VEXNU-19259 format. One record per residue (C-alpha): residue number from 1; x, y, z. Coordinates in steps of 0.5 Angstrom, whole numbers. Example, Ala and Ser with C-alpha at 12.3 -4.5 7.8 and 13.67 -1.06 7.14 Angstrom:
<pts>
    nr      c1      c2      c3
     1      25      -9      16
     2      27      -2      14
</pts>
This chain:
<pts>
    nr      c1      c2      c3
     1       0       0       0
     2       5       5       2
     3       9       3      -4
     4       3       4      -9
     5       2      11      -6
     6      10      13      -7
     7       9      11     -14
     8       4      16     -16
     9       7      22     -12
    10       2      22      -7
    11       4      25       0
    12       1      28       7
    13      -2      21       8
    14      -5      22      15
    15     -11      23      19
    16     -18      19      20
    17     -20      14      15
    18     -27      15      17
    19     -28      21      12
    20     -25      20       5
    21     -27      25       0
    22     -25      22      -6
    23     -26      29     -10
    24     -19      31      -7
    25     -16      26     -12
    26     -20      29     -18
    27     -18      36     -16
    28     -11      34     -15
    29     -10      32     -22
    30     -13      39     -26
    31     -20      39     -23
    32     -21      33     -28
    33     -28      29     -28
    34     -28      22     -25
    35     -30      16     -28
    36     -37      14     -27
    37     -36       7     -23
    38     -42       3     -22
    39     -44      -1     -16
    40     -43      -8     -19
    41     -36      -6     -20
    42     -34      -9     -14
    43     -38     -13      -8
    44     -40      -9      -2
    45     -44      -2      -1
    46     -41       4      -3
    47     -42      10       2
    48     -39      16      -2
    49     -39      16     -10
    50     -41      20     -15
    51     -44      18     -22
    52     -44      24     -26
    53     -36      25     -28
    54     -33      23     -35
    55     -26      20     -35
    56     -19      23     -37
    57     -12      21     -36
    58      -8      20     -30
    59     -15      19     -26
    60     -14      17     -18
    61     -21      14     -15
    62     -21      12      -8
    63     -28       9      -6
    64     -29       8       2
    65     -33       2       4
    66     -35       2      11
    67     -32      -5      12
    68     -27      -9       8
    69     -22      -7       3
    70     -21       0       0
    71     -22       0      -8
    72     -17       4     -12
    73     -18       6     -19
    74     -11       9     -22
    75     -11      10     -30
    76     -16       5     -31
    77     -13      -1     -26
    78     -17      -3     -20
    79     -12      -4     -14
    80     -16      -7      -8
    81     -12      -7      -1
    82     -14      -7       6
    83     -12      -1      10
    84      -7      -2      15
    85      -3       3      19
    86      -4       8      13
    87     -10      13      14
    88     -13      17       9
    89     -16      24      10
    90     -18      30       5
    91     -11      32       3
    92      -9      25       2
    93      -9      26      -6
    94      -5      32      -6
    95       0      32     -12
    96       5      38     -13
    97       4      43     -19
    98      10      41     -22
    99       8      34     -23
   100       1      34     -25
   101      -2      41     -26
   102       4      43     -31
   103       3      37     -36
   104       1      40     -43
   105      -6      39     -45
   106      -7      37     -52
   107     -15      37     -52
   108     -18      42     -56
   109     -21      48     -52
   110     -28      48     -51
   111     -32      52     -56
   112     -36      58     -53
   113     -43      54     -54
   114     -40      49     -50
   115     -38      54     -45
   116     -45      57     -44
   117     -48      50     -44
   118     -44      49     -38
   119     -45      55     -34
   120     -53      54     -35
   121     -53      47     -33
   122     -48      46     -27
   123     -47      49     -20
   124     -40      52     -18
   125     -36      53     -12
   126     -33      59     -15
   127     -36      64     -20
   128     -31      70     -22
   129     -34      76     -25
   130     -29      80     -29
   131     -24      77     -34
   132     -18      82     -33
   133     -12      80     -31
   134     -14      79     -23
   135     -21      76     -25
   136     -17      70     -30
   137     -12      70     -24
   138     -17      68     -19
   139     -20      63     -24
   140     -14      60     -25
   141     -12      60     -17
   142     -19      57     -16
   143     -19      51     -21
   144     -12      49     -19
   145     -14      49     -12
   146     -20      44     -14
   147     -26      48     -14
   148     -31      47     -19
   149     -30      54     -22
   150     -33      59     -27
   151     -31      66     -30
   152     -36      71     -34
   153     -33      77     -37
   154     -38      83     -40
   155     -34      84     -46
   156     -28      81     -48
   157     -22      78     -44
   158     -17      84     -42
   159     -22      89     -46
   160     -21      94     -40
   161     -15      96     -36
   162     -11      90     -37
   163     -10      91     -44
   164      -8      98     -43
   165      -2      98     -39
   166       5     100     -40
   167       7      93     -42
   168      12      92     -36
   169      13      87     -31
   170      16      91     -25
   171      17      92     -18
   172      16      99     -18
   173      23     103     -17
   174      19     109     -15
   175      15     105     -10
   176      22     103      -7
   177      24     110      -7
   178      18     112      -3
   179      19     106       2
   180      26     108       4
   181      25     116       4
   182      19     115       9
   183      21     109      12
   184      14     106      10
   185      14      98      11
   186       8      97       7
   187      10     100       1
   188      17      96       2
   189      13      89       2
   190       9      91      -4
   191      15      92      -8
   192      18      86      -5
   193      12      82      -7
   194      12      85     -14
   195      19      83     -15
   196      17      76     -13
   197      11      76     -18
   198      16      79     -23
   199      21      73     -23
   200      15      68     -23
   201      12      71     -29
   202      18      71     -33
   203      19      63     -31
   204      11      61     -33
   205      11      65     -39
   206      18      65     -42
   207      15      66     -49
   208      11      72     -47
   209      15      76     -42
   210      23      77     -42
   211      28      82     -39
   212      28      89     -41
   213      34      93     -39
   214      32     100     -38
   215      36     107     -38
   216      36     112     -33
   217      40     118     -36
   218      43     123     -31
   219      45     130     -32
   220      48     132     -26
   221      54     129     -22
   222      51     129     -15
   223      45     125     -18
   224      49     119     -21
   225      51     116     -14
   226      44     118     -11
   227      41     114     -17
   228      46     108     -17
   229      45     107      -9
   230      37     107     -10
   231      37     102     -16
   232      42      97     -12
   233      37      97      -7
   234      32      95     -12
   235      37      89     -14
   236      38      88      -6
   237      30      87      -5
   238      29      82     -11
   239      35      78      -8
   240      35      71     -11
   241      30      74     -16
   242      34      79     -19
   243      34      79     -26
   244      40      82     -28
   245      45      86     -24
   246      44      94     -25
   247      50      98     -27
   248      53     105     -28
   249      56     107     -35
   250      59     113     -38
   251      56     118     -42
   252      60     115     -48
   253      57     108     -47
   254      50     111     -46
   255      50     115     -52
   256      53     108     -56
   257      47     104     -53
   258      42     110     -53
   259      44     114     -59
   260      37     118     -59
   261      39     121     -52
   262      40     129     -51
   263      48     129     -50
   264      49     136     -47
   265      50     136     -40
   266      49     128     -40
   267      54     125     -35
   268      53     118     -35
   269      47     113     -34
   270      44     107     -30
   271      42     101     -33
   272      37      96     -29
   273      33      91     -31
   274      25      89     -31
   275      21      85     -35
   276      16      86     -41
   277      11      83     -44
   278       5      82     -48
   279      -1      84     -43
   280      -7      82     -47
   281      -4      76     -49
   282      -2      74     -42
   283      -8      75     -39
   284     -12      71     -45
   285      -6      65     -43
   286      -8      66     -36
   287     -16      65     -38
   288     -14      59     -43
   289     -10      56     -37
   290     -16      56     -33
   291     -20      53     -38
   292     -15      47     -40
   293     -16      45     -32
   294     -23      45     -32
   295     -26      52     -31
   296     -32      54     -35
   297     -30      61     -38
   298     -34      66     -43
   299     -33      73     -45
   300     -39      77     -47
   301     -43      75     -41
   302     -45      80     -37
   303     -48      80     -30
   304     -54      84     -29
   305     -56      82     -22
   306     -54      77     -16
   307     -58      72     -13
   308     -59      71      -6
   309     -62      65      -1
   310     -64      66       6
   311     -59      62      10
   312     -62      56      15
   313     -57      57      20
   314     -57      65      22
   315     -63      67      17
   316     -59      72      14
   317     -59      73       6
   318     -53      70       3
   319     -51      70      -5
   320     -51      64      -8
   321     -50      66     -16
   322     -52      71     -21
   323     -56      73     -26
   324     -53      73     -33
   325     -54      75     -40
   326     -50      72     -46
   327     -49      79     -50
   328     -48      75     -57
   329     -55      71     -56
   330     -59      76     -51
   331     -61      70     -47
   332     -61      71     -40
   333     -60      65     -35
   334     -57      64     -28
   335     -51      61     -25
   336     -51      58     -19
   337     -44      58     -14
   338     -43      58      -7
   339     -38      64      -8
   340     -38      70     -12
   341     -32      74     -13
   342     -32      81     -16
   343     -26      82     -20
   344     -28      88     -24
   345     -23      93     -24
   346     -26     100     -25
   347     -33      97     -25
   348     -32      94     -18
   349     -38      99     -15
   350     -43      97     -20
   351     -43      90     -17
   352     -42      92     -10
   353     -49      95     -11
   354     -52      89     -13
   355     -50      86      -7
   356     -53      92      -3
   357     -55      99      -6
   358     -53     102       0
   359     -46     100      -1
   360     -41     106      -1
   361     -37     107      -7
   362     -29     105      -6
   363     -26     106     -13
   364     -23     112     -14
   365     -21     112     -22
   366     -15     115     -25
   367     -14     115     -32
   368      -7     113     -35
   369      -5     115     -43
   370       0     112     -47
   371       2     113     -54
   372       5     109     -60
   373      11     112     -64
   374      15     109     -70
   375      21     104     -68
   376      26     110     -69
   377      25     113     -63
   378      28     108     -59
   379      33     102     -59
   380      31      95     -60
   381      33      93     -54
   382      33      99     -49
   383      28     103     -45
   384      28     109     -42
   385      26     112     -35
   386      24     119     -34
   387      24     119     -26
   388      23     127     -26
   389      18     130     -31
   390      15     137     -30
   391      10     135     -26
   392      13     130     -22
   393      10     124     -25
   394      14     118     -28
   395      15     117     -36
   396      17     110     -39
   397      20     110     -46
   398      20     103     -48
   399      21      99     -55
   400      15      94     -56
   401      13      89     -61
   402      17      93     -66
   403      15     100     -64
   404      16     105     -59
   405      11     106     -53
   406      11     112     -48
   407       7     114     -42
   408       4     114     -37
   409       0     120     -35
   410      -4     120     -28
   411     -11     124     -28
   412     -17     123     -24
   413     -23     121     -29
   414     -30     118     -29
   415     -31     111     -30
   416     -32     109     -37
   417     -33     103     -42
   418     -29     107     -47
   419     -24     111     -44
   420     -21     116     -49
   421     -14     119     -50
   422     -14     127     -49
   423     -10     132     -53
   424      -7     135     -47
   425      -4     128     -44
   426      -1     126     -51
   427       2     133     -51
   428       5     132     -44
   429       8     126     -46
   430      11     129     -53
   431      14     135     -49
   432      17     130     -44
   433      20     126     -49
   434      23     132     -52
   435      27     134     -46
   436      31     127     -46
   437      32     126     -54
   438      37     129     -59
   439      35     135     -63
   440      37     131     -69
   441      30     127     -67
   442      24     132     -69
   443      19     130     -64
   444      13     131     -68
   445       5     130     -67
   446       4     126     -73
   447       9     121     -71
   448       3     118     -66
   449       1     112     -69
   450      -4     110     -64
   451      -6     113     -57
   452     -10     109     -52
   453     -13     110     -44
   454     -13     106     -39
   455     -17     107     -32
   456     -13     105     -26
   457     -18     103     -20
   458     -15     106     -14
   459     -19     104      -8
   460     -21     106      -1
   461     -20     100       4
   462     -27      98       7
   463     -24      94      12
   464     -21     100      15
   465     -24     105      20
   466     -21     111      15
   467     -24     109       9
   468     -23     115       5
   469     -15     114       5
   470     -13     111      -2
   471     -10     104      -1
   472      -3     103      -4
   473      -4      96      -5
   474     -10      91      -7
   475     -15      90      -2
   476     -20      84      -1
   477     -26      85       2
   478     -32      80       4
   479     -39      83       5
   480     -44      81      10
   481     -48      77       4
   482     -41      73       2
   483     -39      77      -4
   484     -32      77      -4
   485     -29      83      -8
   486     -22      84     -10
   487     -19      91     -13
   488     -13      95     -13
   489      -6      93     -14
   490      -2      92     -21
   491      -2      88     -27
   492       5      84     -24
   493       2      82     -18
   494      -5      79     -21
   495      -3      72     -18
   496      -2      74     -11
   497      -8      78     -11
   498     -12      72     -13
   499      -8      68      -8
   500     -11      73      -2
   501     -18      73      -5
   502     -18      65      -5
   503     -15      65       2
   504     -20      70       4
   505     -26      66       1
   506     -24      60       4
   507     -23      63      11
   508     -30      67      11
   509     -34      63       7
   510     -32      56       9
   511     -30      53       3
   512     -27      46       3
   513     -21      46      -2
   514     -17      40      -4
   515     -11      44      -4
   516     -11      49       2
   517      -5      53      -1
   518      -5      56      -8
   519      -2      52     -13
   520       0      57     -18
   521       7      59     -16
   522      11      56     -22
   523       4      54     -26
   524       6      54     -33
   525       1      58     -37
   526      -2      56     -44
   527       4      56     -49
   528      10      55     -44
   529      10      48     -44
   530      14      46     -50
   531      17      53     -52
   532      24      54     -53
   533      28      61     -56
   534      29      57     -62
   535      23      54     -63
   536      21      59     -69
   537      26      56     -73
   538      22      49     -73
   539      16      53     -76
   540      20      56     -81
   541      23      49     -83
   542      17      45     -83
   543      12      50     -85
   544      15      55     -90
   545      14      61     -86
   546      18      68     -86
   547      23      68     -80
   548      20      75     -78
   549      13      71     -78
   550      15      65     -75
   551      19      69     -69
   552      12      73     -68
   553       8      66     -67
   554      13      63     -63
   555      13      69     -58
   556       6      70     -58
   557       3      63     -58
   558       9      59     -55
   559       8      51     -57
   560       1      53     -59
   561       4      56     -65
   562       4      50     -69
   563      -3      49     -69
   564      -3      57     -71
   565       1      55     -77
   566      -3      49     -79
   567      -9      54     -81
   568      -4      58     -85
   569      -6      59     -93
   570      -1      58     -98
   571       2      65    -101
   572       2      63    -108
   573      10      65    -108
   574      16      61    -108
   575      17      64    -101
   576      14      64     -96
   577      10      58     -98
   578       5      60     -93
   579       2      65     -88
   580      -1      71     -92
   581       0      78     -88
   582      -6      82     -86
   583      -2      88     -87
   584       5      89     -90
   585       8      92     -84
   586       7      87     -79
   587       8      80     -78
   588       1      78     -77
   589      -2      73     -82
   590      -9      70     -84
   591      -8      64     -79
   592      -8      68     -73
   593     -15      71     -74
   594     -18      63     -75
   595     -14      61     -69
   596     -17      67     -65
   597     -24      65     -67
   598     -22      58     -63
   599     -20      62     -57
   600     -26      66     -56
   601     -26      72     -61
   602     -33      74     -62
   603     -32      81     -65
   604     -27      84     -70
   605     -25      89     -64
   606     -23      83     -61
   607     -18      81     -66
   608     -15      88     -68
   609     -14      90     -60
   610     -13      84     -56
   611     -11      77     -60
   612      -7      81     -65
   613      -4      88     -62
   614      -5      92     -69
   615     -10      97     -66
   616      -5      99     -61
   617       1      99     -65
   618      -2     103     -71
   619      -9     105     -71
   620      -9     107     -79
   621      -6     100     -81
   622     -11      96     -76
   623     -17     100     -80
   624     -13      98     -87
   625     -13      91     -85
   626     -20      90     -82
   627     -24      88     -89
   628     -19      82     -89
   629     -20      80     -82
   630     -27      81     -82
   631     -28      77     -89
   632     -24      71     -85
   633     -28      72     -79
   634     -34      71     -83
   635     -32      65     -85
   636     -31      62     -79
   637     -37      65     -75
   638     -42      65     -81
   639     -43      72     -81
   640     -48      75     -86
   641     -47      81     -90
   642     -51      85     -85
   643     -46      83     -79
   644     -40      84     -83
   645     -42      91     -84
   646     -44      92     -77
   647     -37      89     -75
   648     -34      94     -79
   649     -37     100     -77
   650     -36      98     -69
   651     -29      97     -70
   652     -28     104     -74
   653     -31     107     -68
   654     -27     103     -63
   655     -21     106     -67
   656     -23     113     -67
   657     -25     113     -60
   658     -21     109     -56
   659     -14     108     -60
   660     -14     116     -62
   661     -16     117     -69
   662     -21     122     -67
   663     -16     126     -63
   664     -11     125     -68
   665     -15     128     -73
   666     -18     134     -68
   667     -10     136     -67
   668      -9     137     -75
   669     -15     141     -75
   670     -13     146     -70
   671      -6     147     -74
   672      -6     154     -77
   673      -5     155     -84
   674       2     158     -83
   675       4     157     -90
   676       8     162     -94
   677       5     165    -101
   678      10     161    -105
   679       8     155    -101
   680       1     157    -102
   681       2     158    -110
   682       5     151    -111
   683       0     147    -107
   684      -6     150    -111
   685      -2     148    -117
   686      -2     141    -114
   687      -9     141    -112
   688     -11     144    -119
   689      -7     138    -123
   690     -12     133    -120
   691     -18     138    -120
   692     -18     138    -128
   693     -25     140    -128
   694     -24     146    -124
   695     -30     144    -119
   696     -26     147    -113
   697     -26     140    -110
   698     -23     133    -111
   699     -27     127    -111
   700     -26     120    -111
   701     -27     120    -119
   702     -21     125    -120
   703     -17     120    -116
   704     -19     114    -120
   705     -18     118    -127
   706     -11     121    -125
   707      -9     114    -123
   708     -12     111    -129
   709      -8     116    -133
   710      -2     113    -130
   711      -4     106    -132
   712      -6     104    -125
   713     -12     101    -123
   714     -13     102    -115
   715     -18      98    -111
   716     -24     103    -109
   717     -23     101    -102
   718     -16     104    -102
   719     -18     110    -106
   720     -23     111    -100
   721     -17     111     -95
   722     -13     116     -99
   723     -19     121     -99
   724     -21     120     -92
   725     -14     122     -90
   726     -16     129     -91
   727     -23     129     -92
   728     -24     133     -85
   729     -32     134     -86
   730     -33     127     -88
   731     -37     130     -94
   732     -34     125     -99
   733     -29     131    -103
   734     -23     135    -101
   735     -23     142    -102
   736     -18     147    -102
   737     -18     149     -95
   738     -17     142     -93
   739     -12     141     -97
   740      -8     147     -95
   741      -9     145     -88
   742      -6     138     -89
   743       0     141     -92
   744       1     146     -86
   745       0     140     -81
   746       6     136     -85
   747      10     142     -85
   748       9     143     -77
   749      10     136     -76
   750       3     134     -74
   751       2     129     -80
   752       8     125     -81
   753       6     124     -88
   754       0     123     -93
   755      -1     119     -99
   756      -6     124    -102
   757       0     129    -101
   758       4     125    -105
   759      -1     123    -110
   760      -2     131    -111
   761       5     132    -112
   762       6     127    -117
   763       0     129    -121
   764       3     136    -121
   765      10     134    -123
   766       7     130    -129
   767       3     136    -131
   768       9     140    -131
   769      14     135    -134
   770      10     132    -139
   771      13     125    -137
   772      10     118    -137
   773      10     114    -131
   774      15     109    -134
   775      20     114    -135
   776      19     116    -128
   777      22     110    -125
   778      17     105    -124
   779       9     104    -122
   780       6     109    -119
   781       2     105    -114
   782       9     102    -112
   783      12     109    -111
   784       6     111    -106
   785       4     105    -103
   786      10     101    -101
   787      13     107     -97
   788       7     107     -92
</pts>
């Protein structure tokens, strides 16, 4: 008997034989269902047995009989033994995460329809509301402890704050500074916890996260030892979890590593290491890992009320589930659960008021804005930290996904489902960047490719007497009716927040887990199991993908990249063999859209914003890729023509309001027409070269005629895109005032370039020189469109 237990890695064998909870065995192996065992499988009476579970691999079942032998079923083999000195309790089947939970599960994900059916038909131990990093972390922690777990999200996974972060996995250098200067032990503990979680994330998702060196430039001699000591303390607090040791460098070395730096008065720099990741993909990976282990998860399911029942013990109302609505079909149904966790970030108070309308609000939302700039603004593998902005805030300037991101701001705001960046915040970030970059780098408003805002849910702690003070760390609160709320915190500490939440639920609500302790420290996330840094080479060799595309797939999907590659279409070229790009500037391919639908993408915005990061990297490029993306999704999800049109319009609104297109256009309209007389004269000539009928405006037909005269047949959709670049009043035509406004914006740097402007210039040049497209050096379409 003892040898048998040792062979299957079961330990903690102690306690009373009279209470065998065989569900412990099931939940110890990834919350997998158990085999249904009929009474006739052996002789005797079964006192503890469930008949409603299916079988998967590595199943251990222990069936207790009031007398006689114990029947053990392991991997389909019956072992009958008599209890001797070995007694068994609920914890007897505790199996380490490394040996059980970290096994790669190859079975396909359940469909969204199957997830909905599960939510409707089954009862759960834990229901998590919210599919951001914290909510997904709670679901993963719950299911890995052995709880039957469900998760619902009002929109898409990571559609809120979790996809709009600075993309850093960090302990918080500024928090450590405050902790030391103020002798604040709470902030010190918060930094230490975050540094542990930073190391864990780098370990459990190495394909999605990686160390990033960040430079802190120093422009005063006395600051060099001051910052050096502070950063060394950061390393010291991390201890064995330190990624790489920080170091000080000379001015010359700093300029070599970061050539864009302002060199005047620069005396040196400090370089330290933090982590970076693809935040929305990380969030989705946490949720997918939870469902791989047995959790029922579903996006676009909103909670419209909490259900309650009267407790027979004390006569008090207790929450026992939620009323939800499937936002795709409109169907309303109930989900039954022993414990409901509110992990809705900025929307925490809306769920708390479902518990009790008189609940006082605890969320103090603050909006942070980031912008995306071209790649030439920063080195490929070096970030920058501005620790002292003009108003005391901190600005990060980081390479990410082939572009440069800068942020963030910190402004009190109203809670909104669609937070939008403001021109004031964008200008603040651009002005701060100018202070650190060389005069050779002209920081232009027109270089802002995307801009987005995220709402940080700062909270007041309802557990403390002084409920007005903002909690520096996260808070967990269990209400009188049993609603468990977790709020605050930061992306990096999502896992420890989940641990604290489940610990509180177990303690206050009397839940009975298989594993009392959390199992998620070291638990590999979706795609991490078989990933290696050189895995992309196999993708190139086995499938005929471009190296850039293969590298992107490897670092996005990990060992699941092979499943994505199998969906790739033939290109019709000698090389690459498969993988049609969705946009020429980015390594995203058609197969990713199909795979996204299998990973619960429901809308086009789910793909451009979160499954791919196109909207965050370049809003205009995302709009250009939309027709292709929607066509593929229509095939996968069986959309009709009406639904395609609706998805296109909804995605365009998303890009305009949430990804900065509207504020970008508005900034251009405010630029004064500051052109010289000679410039105005030259631009009027260019305008007239397209407006051959002297109508006073340029239409779509004028563009088409000009291109046809050069032997080019450009698709109508592309012509619309060119016209929309400059058609400020959206009337389908470009007037001379709009054209001059755009040229002034280009001159001032508010616009980096324009296809329409290039087209007008080429048309005027052709009219003046009377030369053909062939003599000018190649196809006109190639000259214009391959550059942008």
